[in-house]
N, C-alpha and C positions, 0 to 999 in steps of 0.2 A: 417810235414813229415808223411807219411803213412808207416806203417810197416806191410806188409802182411805175414802170414805164409802159404806157399803154399806146405808144406811138409805133408806127411802122417805119419811121425814119431810122437812119443808121446810128442809133445810140443817142443818149442824152446825158447831160452833166448837171444834175440837180445840186443845189446847195441851199443852206439856210444862212442868210447874211449875218456876218459877224459872229458866227457860232462854229466851233470845232466839234466834230462828232466822230464816233467810231461805227464802222459797219459791223453789225453783229451777225447777220445772216444774209445770204444771197439765195433767192428762190427757196427759202426754208432750210437751207443747209448752213450750219455754223461756219463762219470764216476762220481761216487759220491765223491770219494776222489781223490785229485790231488796233492799228496805229491811228493816231488822231489825224483827221483830214478836214478839208473844208468843201470838197466836192467829191462826187463818186460817179464814175462812168457806168451807165447802165445800157445793156444791149436792148433791142426791141423786145417788149413783153417781159423783161427781167424785173424782178422785185428785190428790194433790199430793205432790211430793217436796220435802223440806226439808233444809237443811244447818245444823248447829250445832256448837259447840265442846263436846266432852264431856270437860271437864277437872276434874270434881268426882266422884270415885268414889262409888257408892252406887246406890240405887234411886230413880228419878225417876218421878213419876206422870204418865201420859199420859191425858188425859181430855177429854170434851166439856164445855163450860161450861153446857149446857142440862141441868138436873137430871133431867128425865124421861129423857133419853138416858143419863145415868150410871146411873140405876136400871135401865135396859134392858140394861146391860152394856157401854156404850161407855166403858170405863175399863180401863187396863192399866198395866204398869210397864215402864220402860226401865231395864235394869241396865247400869251403867257400871262397868267394872273397871279 
């Protein structure tokens, strides 16, 4: 899953609720450390690819933890079937 930051605001903290993931790349470059996390801080226009186990069918909320960003529409659903 790719998580782009398209905002000009000073960084976002996207997460997928109840899911731990590993950041695999940042702006197309492999990451050195791939520890499990539940959020990732992205700079404006930064892109991250994450890997996670999708073993629980249903709709998972994908959102930024900054409330003003959520209100601006930085919230979506990942559907696992």
